[in-house]
KOLZAVEX-381631 format. One record per residue: x, y, z of N, C-alpha, C, CB in turn; chain. Coordinates in pm, 1 decimal, padded with zeros to 6 digits. Glycine has a CB too. Example, Ala and Ser with C-alpha at 12.3 -4.5 7.8 and 13.67 -1.06 7.14 Angstrom:
BEGIN
ATOM   n_east  n_north     n_up  ca_east ca_north    ca_up   c_east  c_north     c_up  cb_east cb_north    cb_up unit
ATOM  01319.0 -00569.0  00780.0  01230.0 -00450.0  00780.0  01320.0 -00330.0  00780.0  01130.8 -00447.3  00904.6    A
ATOM  01285.0 -00225.0  00708.0  01367.0 -00106.0  00714.0  01290.0  00003.0  00787.0  01408.4 -00059.8  00572.5    A
END
This chain:
BEGIN
ATOM   n_east  n_north     n_up  ca_east ca_north    ca_up   c_east  c_north     c_up  cb_east cb_north    cb_up unit
ATOM  19807.6  20044.0  28350.7  19926.5  20101.2  28292.0  20037.0  20096.7  28396.3  19901.0  20246.4  28242.1    A
ATOM  20154.1  20049.8  28354.3  20262.9  20040.0  28452.0  20326.6  20176.1  28478.1  20369.2  19941.1  28403.6    A
ATOM  20411.1  20179.5  28578.2  20464.3  20308.5  28623.7  20553.1  20376.7  28519.5  20542.8  20289.0  28751.5    A
ATOM  20630.0  20297.5  28440.0  20714.7  20361.3  28339.7  20631.5  20422.9  28227.4  20813.5  20260.3  28282.2    A
ATOM  20518.7  20361.7  28195.1  20428.3  20420.1  28094.7  20372.0  20550.5  28149.6  20312.4  20320.9  28057.7    A
ATOM  20331.1  20548.2  28275.3  20280.7  20669.5  28339.7  20391.1  20774.4  28345.0  20227.8  20638.6  28482.2    A
ATOM  20512.6  20732.8  28379.5  20625.1  20824.6  28382.2  20646.4  20890.0  28245.2  20751.9  20751.1  28426.2    A
ATOM  20632.7  20810.2  28138.4  20649.9  20864.1  28003.5  20543.0  20968.3  27973.7  20645.1  20751.4  27899.0    A
ATOM  20418.9  20937.7  28006.7  20307.6  21032.0  27982.0  20328.4  21161.8  28059.0  20172.2  20968.5  28021.8    A
ATOM  20360.2  21150.7  28187.2  20381.8  21270.7  28267.8  20510.4  21342.8  28227.7  20386.5  21234.3  28416.2    A
ATOM  20610.4  21266.8  28183.9  20733.5  21329.7  28137.4  20707.7  21416.7  28014.4  20838.8  21223.2  28105.6    A
ATOM  20626.3  21366.4  27922.3  20589.6  21446.0  27804.0  20511.1  21570.0  27844.4  20506.9  21361.4  27705.1    A
ATOM  20423.1  21553.4  27940.3  20344.1  21667.3  27989.2  20436.4  21773.4  28048.8  20240.2  21620.8  28094.9    A
ATOM  20531.4  21730.9  28130.0  20624.1  21826.1  28191.9  20707.5  21897.2  28087.2  20715.4  21755.2  28291.6    A
ATOM  20754.0  21823.5  27987.2  20832.9  21886.2  27879.2  20747.0  21987.3  27803.0  20888.5  21778.1  27781.2    A
ATOM  20622.5  21955.0  27781.6  20531.3  22047.3  27712.2  20524.2  22180.6  27786.6  20389.4  21985.4  27699.6    A
ATOM  20506.0  22173.0  27919.0  20493.6  22295.5  27997.2  20627.2  22369.1  28014.2  20435.8  22263.1  28133.1    A
ATOM  20737.4  22298.0  27995.4  20870.1  22361.2  27998.7  20908.8  22416.8  27861.1  20976.3  22259.7  28046.2    A
ATOM  20822.4  22390.3  27763.3  20850.4  22441.1  27627.7  20957.2  22363.8  27554.4  20891.3  22584.1  27634.5    A
ATOM  20976.9  22235.4  27592.4  21076.4  22152.5  27525.5  21006.3  22065.2  27422.0  21154.9  22065.4  27628.0    A
ATOM  21043.7  22082.8  27298.1  20984.0  22012.2  27185.6  21079.9  21904.9  27135.1  20947.9  22110.6  27072.2    A
ATOM  21029.8  21792.0  27082.9  21118.4  21688.1  27034.5  21219.3  21734.4  26928.4  21036.9  21577.7  26979.4    A
ATOM  21182.2  21833.8  26851.4  21271.2  21880.1  26745.0  21347.5  22008.3  26781.4  21191.2  21903.3  26619.1    A
ATOM  21347.4  22039.9  26909.1  21428.8  22152.0  26956.9  21564.7  22094.4  26994.1  21361.2  22226.5  27080.1    A
ATOM  21644.4  22065.6  26890.2  21771.2  21997.9  26910.5  21872.4  22080.6  26989.1  21829.4  21960.7  26778.6    A
ATOM  21846.6  22209.6  27005.3  21934.8  22290.9  27089.1  21924.0  22249.0  27236.3  21900.6  22440.6  27073.6    A
ATOM  21816.5  22177.5  27270.0  21797.0  22131.7  27406.6  21821.5  21980.5  27422.6  21656.7  22166.1  27451.9    A
ATOM  21867.6  21916.0  27315.5  21881.0  21770.4  27318.2  21987.0  21721.9  27418.7  21915.8  21720.1  27179.2    A
ATOM  22074.2  21810.3  27465.3  22171.0  21770.5  27566.6  22122.9  21799.6  27708.9  22302.2  21840.9  27542.0    A
ATOM  22003.1  21855.2  27720.5  21950.9  21885.5  27854.0  21909.8  21755.2  27923.5  21829.8  21983.9  27845.3    A
ATOM  21911.9  21759.6  28053.5  21874.0  21642.7  28134.0  21732.0  21596.4  28100.8  21884.9  21675.2  28284.3    A
ATOM  21639.2  21691.6  28088.6  21498.9  21658.4  28065.4  21479.5  21588.9  27929.8  21413.0  21785.3  28072.3    A
ATOM  21542.9  21643.1  27827.3  21529.5  21587.4  27691.8  21589.5  21445.5  27689.6  21600.9  21680.1  27585.5    A
ATOM  21710.1  21430.9  27742.7  21774.8  21300.4  27745.3  21693.0  21199.3  27824.8  21914.7  21312.1  27804.2    A
ATOM  21633.0  21244.3  27935.2  21556.7  21155.4  28021.7  21434.3  21097.8  27949.6  21513.2  21229.8  28147.7    A
ATOM  21362.1  21179.6  27873.4  21242.0  21128.1  27807.0  21281.1  21031.9  27693.9  21155.9  21245.1  27751.3    A
ATOM  21391.3  21061.6  27626.3  21438.3  20970.7  27519.3  21478.5  20837.4  27579.7  21558.3  21032.9  27441.0    A
ATOM  21553.3  20841.2  27690.4  21596.1  20717.1  27755.1  21476.9  20637.3  27807.6  21692.7  20747.8  27869.4    A
ATOM  21379.6  20709.3  27864.1  21259.9  20642.0  27913.3  21183.8  20576.2  27798.8  21169.3  20741.1  27987.2    A
ATOM  21173.9  20646.9  27686.9  21108.9  20589.7  27569.2  21180.4  20465.3  27519.9  21102.2  20692.1  27458.1    A
ATOM  21312.1  20469.4  27515.9  21390.7  20354.9  27472.1  21372.1  20236.0  27568.1  21539.8  20393.4  27462.1    A
ATOM  21366.2  20265.0  27697.5  21339.0  20159.9  27798.0  21203.4  20098.3  27775.6  21347.1  20216.5  27940.4    A
ATOM  21104.4  20183.9  27747.6  20967.1  20133.6  27724.1  20962.5  20044.6  27600.4  20867.3  20251.4  27707.9    A
ATOM  21035.7  20081.8  27495.5  21038.6  19999.8  27375.4  21094.4  19860.3  27407.5  21123.2  20068.2  27265.5    A
ATOM  21202.2  19856.7  27487.2  21261.3  19727.2  27525.6  21164.8  19647.7  27612.8  21395.0  19748.3  27600.6    A
ATOM  21096.0  19718.4  27700.7  21009.8  19652.7  27799.0  20880.0  19599.9  27737.8  20977.3  19748.9  27911.1    A
ATOM  20813.2  19682.1  27657.3  20679.4  19643.4  27606.4  20677.8  19616.4  27458.7  20579.1  19750.6  27636.6    A
ATOM  20788.5  19646.6  27391.5  20794.2  19621.9  27246.8  20754.6  19744.4  27166.9  20704.1  19505.8  27209.5    A
ATOM  20804.8  19746.0  27044.6  20783.3  19860.2  26956.1  20635.0  19877.9  26925.2  20862.6  19842.8  26826.0    A
ATOM  20564.5  19767.6  26908.0  20423.3  19772.3  26872.7  20341.5  19845.1  26981.0  20369.4  19629.8  26851.8    A
ATOM  20361.1  19806.8  27105.0  20288.1  19869.3  27214.2  20329.7  20013.9  27237.3  20307.7  19790.4  27340.4    A
ATOM  20461.0  20039.3  27226.9  20506.6  20177.6  27246.5  20451.7  20267.5  27137.4  20660.4  20184.9  27248.6    A
ATOM  20446.6  20218.9  27014.4  20396.4  20299.0  26903.1  20249.4  20336.5  26917.8  20416.2  20224.6  26774.1    A
ATOM  20178.5  20264.5  27003.9  20038.0  20299.7  27027.0  20021.5  20438.0  27089.8  19972.9  20195.7  27116.0    A
ATOM  20127.1  20488.7  27152.2  20121.0  20623.9  27206.7  20097.4  20727.2  27097.0  20249.5  20656.2  27282.0    A
ATOM  20116.6  20689.5  26969.9  20092.4  20782.0  26857.3  19949.2  20836.7  26863.0  20117.0  20710.2  26720.8    A
ATOM  19858.9  20763.9  26923.8  19719.2  20805.5  26931.5  19696.3  20918.6  27031.7  19633.1  20687.3  26968.2    A
ATOM  19792.2  20939.8  27119.8  19777.5  21043.8  27222.6  19796.5  21181.4  27158.9  19879.8  21022.5  27338.9    A
ATOM  19706.4  21269.9  27186.6  19714.6  21401.9  27123.6  19757.1  21512.6  27217.8  19583.2  21437.1  27064.3    A
ATOM  19749.7  21490.8  27345.0  19785.2  21597.4  27438.9  19934.4  21595.4  27470.1  19704.2  21583.9  27568.5    A
ATOM  19984.2  21712.4  27499.4  20120.9  21731.6  27552.8  20231.0  21673.4  27462.9  20131.0  21668.1  27690.4    A
ATOM  20201.4  21662.0  27332.9  20297.4  21611.2  27234.0  20340.3  21468.8  27262.6  20419.3  21700.1  27229.4    A
ATOM  20260.9  21394.4  27336.7  20291.7  21253.1  27366.7  20306.4  21176.2  27236.1  20180.2  21188.4  27456.1    A
ATOM  20213.1  21194.4  27144.4  20217.4  21124.4  27017.7  20339.3  21162.6  26935.4  20092.1  21152.0  26939.5    A
ATOM  20378.6  21288.1  26943.8  20495.9  21333.5  26868.9  20624.3  21278.0  26930.4  20501.2  21487.3  26865.0    A
ATOM  20635.9  21287.2  27062.0  20753.1  21230.8  27129.3  20764.3  21082.1  27100.2  20745.7  21254.8  27281.1    A
ATOM  20654.3  21009.1  27115.8  20660.6  20864.2  27095.5  20690.4  20829.0  26950.4  20529.8  20799.1  27138.6    A
ATOM  20635.7  20905.8  26856.7  20662.9  20881.4  26713.9  20810.3  20907.5  26682.6  20572.5  20971.3  26624.6    A
ATOM  20862.2  21018.6  26734.2  21003.9  21052.8  26715.8  21093.4  20941.0  26771.6  21036.9  21188.2  26785.3    A
ATOM  21067.9  20900.2  26894.5  21150.3  20798.0  26959.7  21136.4  20664.6  26887.5  21111.0  20782.6  27107.9    A
ATOM  21015.0  20629.9  26846.4  20992.3  20505.2  26774.6  21074.7  20499.0  26647.0  20844.6  20489.0  26742.1    A
ATOM  21070.0  20604.1  26567.7  21139.1  20602.5  26438.9  21290.5  20623.0  26454.1  21081.2  20710.3  26348.0    A
ATOM  21327.9  20708.5  26546.1  21470.5  20740.3  26561.9  21547.6  20627.2  26630.9  21486.6  20869.8  26641.9    A
ATOM  21487.2  20565.5  26729.9  21559.4  20468.9  26811.6  21502.0  20327.3  26806.2  21561.1  20515.6  26952.7    A
ATOM  21373.1  20314.9  26778.4  21309.6  20184.7  26778.5  21332.4  20106.2  26649.1  21162.9  20201.0  26802.2    A
ATOM  21353.7  20180.3  26540.4  21380.2  20118.6  26408.6  21279.1  20009.6  26375.0  21521.5  20059.6  26405.2    A
ATOM  21149.8  20045.1  26366.9  21049.7  19943.6  26330.9  21068.9  19896.4  26186.6  20907.0  19999.8  26349.6    A
ATOM  21025.4  19775.4  26161.1  21024.1  19725.3  26023.6  20932.7  19816.3  25944.0  20976.7  19575.1  26016.0    A
ATOM  20978.6  19857.4  25827.4  20903.5  19953.9  25747.5  20764.6  19904.8  25707.0  20981.6  19988.4  25624.3    A
ATOM  20745.5  19774.1  25703.9  20617.3  19718.1  25659.9  20531.1  19665.9  25772.5  20641.2  19608.3  25563.2    A
ATOM  20577.7  19679.1  25898.3  20498.2  19626.1  26010.1  20374.9  19711.9  26034.0  20583.0  19618.9  26138.5    A
ATOM  20260.8  19645.9  26032.8  20131.5  19714.3  26053.6  20115.1  19747.4  26201.5  20012.0  19626.0  26003.7    A
ATOM  20070.1  19869.3  26228.5  20037.2  19911.2  26365.5  19906.8  19842.7  26405.2  20024.6  20068.5  26376.9    A
ATOM  19911.7  19756.6  26505.3  19795.6  19677.3  26542.8  19669.3  19758.1  26566.2  19826.5  19600.3  26664.4    A
ATOM  19681.5  19871.4  26633.8  19559.6  19949.7  26663.7  19501.3  20013.4  26538.5  19590.2  20058.9  26767.1    A
ATOM  19579.3  20020.3  26433.1  19532.4  20074.4  26305.6  19471.4  19964.9  26220.8  19646.8  20142.2  26229.9    A
ATOM  19542.5  19854.1  26209.4  19494.1  19744.2  26127.4  19534.7  19755.3  25981.0  19345.5  19736.7  26137.2    A
ATOM  19565.6  19876.1  25935.9  19602.1  19893.4  25794.4  19726.5  19977.4  25775.3  19488.3  19956.4  25719.0    A
ATOM  19755.3  20065.5  25868.4  19866.5  20159.0  25854.2  19991.3  20101.0  25918.6  19831.9  20295.5  25916.8    A
ATOM  20108.0  20123.3  25857.7  20231.1  20074.8  25918.5  20270.3  20162.3  26035.8  20344.0  20070.1  25815.9    A
ATOM  20354.3  20108.1  26123.1  20407.0  20187.4  26233.8  20478.6  20309.6  26177.7  20503.0  20102.9  26322.4    A
ATOM  20561.1  20286.6  26074.5  20636.3  20395.9  26012.7  20544.6  20506.9  25966.3  20718.1  20344.6  25895.6    A
ATOM  20441.5  20472.1  25888.2  20354.9  20576.6  25832.4  20270.9  20644.8  25938.6  20264.2  20518.2  25726.6    A
ATOM  20225.0  20570.5  26040.4  20146.9  20632.0  26148.2  20230.4  20731.9  26225.4  20092.6  20525.3  26243.0    A
ATOM  20355.0  20693.7  26256.3  20444.6  20783.0  26329.4  20483.2  20904.7  26244.7  20570.5  20707.4  26373.3    A
ATOM  20514.9  20881.4  26120.2  20554.5  20991.4  26033.6  20438.3  21089.5  26014.2  20602.6  20937.8  25897.8    A
ATOM  20319.1  21035.9  25994.5  20200.6  21121.7  25979.9  20179.4  21208.8  26102.4  20076.1  21036.9  25955.0    A
ATOM  20198.4  21149.0  26220.0  20182.1  21224.8  26345.4  20281.7  21339.8  26351.1  20200.5  21132.3  26468.4    A
ATOM  20404.1  21313.9  26310.1  20507.3  21417.0  26314.4  20482.8  21524.2  26208.9  20645.2  21354.9  26294.5    A
ATOM  20434.9  21484.2  26092.5  20415.5  21579.0  25982.1  20294.5  21670.4  26001.5  20400.3  21503.5  25852.4    A
ATOM  20200.8  21630.7  26085.0  20081.0  21714.0  26102.0  20116.8  21845.4  26169.3  19974.0  21639.6  26184.4    A
ATOM  20039.4  21947.2  26138.2  20061.8  22078.1  26200.6  20015.8  22076.2  26344.4  19989.0  22189.1  26123.4    A
ATOM  20087.9  22143.0  26427.6  20049.1  22151.7  26568.3  19956.9  22269.8  26589.8  20172.6  22163.5  26658.5    A
ATOM  19887.1  22268.9  26701.0  19789.0  22373.8  26729.1  19856.5  22510.3  26733.0  19716.8  22346.2  26862.4    A
ATOM  19965.6  22520.4  26807.6  20039.4  22645.9  26816.7  20155.6  22640.6  26718.4  20090.2  22671.6  26962.2    A
ATOM  20176.1  22749.2  26647.4  20285.8  22754.3  26551.3  20419.1  22741.9  26623.2  20280.9  22884.6  26469.8    A
ATOM  20507.1  22665.5  26565.5  20638.8  22643.3  26624.0  20736.9  22748.7  26575.7  20690.2  22503.1  26589.8    A
ATOM  20841.7  22775.2  26652.6  20947.4  22865.2  26605.4  21012.1  22810.5  26479.1  21053.8  22885.9  26714.5    A
ATOM  21063.4  22898.3  26396.6  21119.6  22863.5  26267.5  21230.5  22758.7  26277.6  21172.6  22987.1  26200.5    A
ATOM  21318.6  22770.5  26377.8  21428.1  22674.8  26388.9  21378.5  22534.0  26419.6  21525.1  22719.5  26496.1    A
ATOM  21271.6  22522.5  26497.7  21216.8  22390.3  26528.2  21149.8  22332.7  26405.2  21116.8  22397.5  26645.2    A
ATOM  21077.8  22414.7  26330.4  21015.9  22368.4  26205.6  21123.0  22320.6  26109.9  20931.8  22480.3  26140.4    A
ATOM  21231.1  22395.1  26097.0  21339.9  22356.4  26008.3  21403.7  22225.3  26054.9  21445.5  22467.9  26001.3    A
ATOM  21427.2  22211.4  26183.9  21481.1  22086.1  26239.5  21388.2  21970.9  26208.4  21501.8  22097.6  26392.0    A
ATOM  21260.6  21991.2  26228.7  21161.1  21886.7  26204.0  21162.5  21846.2  26056.9  21020.1  21934.9  26245.1    A
ATOM  21160.3  21941.8  25966.8  21160.6  21911.0  25823.0  21287.4  21840.4  25781.9  21143.9  22037.9  25741.0    A
ATOM  21403.3  21882.3  25834.7  21529.9  21814.7  25803.0  21528.3  21671.7  25857.1  21650.5  21893.2  25861.8    A
ATOM  21475.0  21653.1  25976.6  21466.0  21520.5  26035.1  21375.1  21430.5  25952.9  21415.8  21529.0  26178.2    A
ATOM  21263.0  21484.1  25908.4  21169.4  21406.4  25825.1  21238.8  21358.4  25697.5  21044.3  21491.6  25789.1    A
ATOM  21313.4  21446.7  25633.1  21387.1  21406.7  25513.0  21488.4  21296.5  25545.4  21459.0  21528.3  25451.0    A
ATOM  21557.1  21312.3  25658.3  21657.6  21213.0  25699.9  21591.3  21078.8  25726.4  21733.3  21260.7  25826.1    A
ATOM  21482.5  21079.8  25799.8  21419.3  20951.5  25839.3  21357.3  20882.7  25717.6  21310.1  20974.8  25948.7    A
ATOM  21304.8  20960.4  25622.9  21253.4  20900.4  25500.3  21364.5  20835.5  25420.1  21182.5  21004.9  25415.8    A
ATOM  21481.1  20896.7  25418.8  21597.5  20839.8  25352.1  21640.0  20711.7  25422.4  21713.7  20940.9  25349.0    A
ATOM  21643.8  20715.9  25554.5  21683.1  20596.8  25632.8  21590.0  20479.6  25606.5  21684.0  20629.0  25782.8    A
ATOM  21462.2  20509.2  25588.8  21364.0  20405.3  25564.4  21337.9  20387.1  25414.2  21233.9  20438.5  25637.1    A
ATOM  21423.0  20449.3  25331.5  21411.2  20441.0  25185.1  21270.2  20474.1  25137.9  21450.2  20301.2  25136.6    A
ATOM  21218.3  20584.5  25186.3  21081.0  20623.1  25155.1  21079.3  20764.2  25097.5  20991.3  20614.6  25280.9    A
ATOM  21169.0  20794.4  25006.3  21172.7  20928.5  24947.4  21120.3  20926.5  24807.0  21313.6  20984.8  24948.9    A
END
């Protein structure tokens, strides 16, 4: 694994322990939030959307959620492109499923509301409503 992939994994871990969630848009202007988004966008350019989307399989430290959010929000995958590690599921559906699943610890109401609003928006963007 190259250093930027490792940086992304550890960046997600650090955000987890700082209590920064991908859908905590009140923190989206913070240095930490912007840095992980930029790193994710760099990784997509470097290794491609297909490889970056494989982070959806990671379950610790919200890595799968961060990567799914960044993939759909900034990577703009083709709605019908199959996720290679899945073989049957599209990148879009794998990422959306990861985001829609309940997390172990209950999230604050505002983050849940942000997440639900974002899901509606992204489904509209991908014409999947």
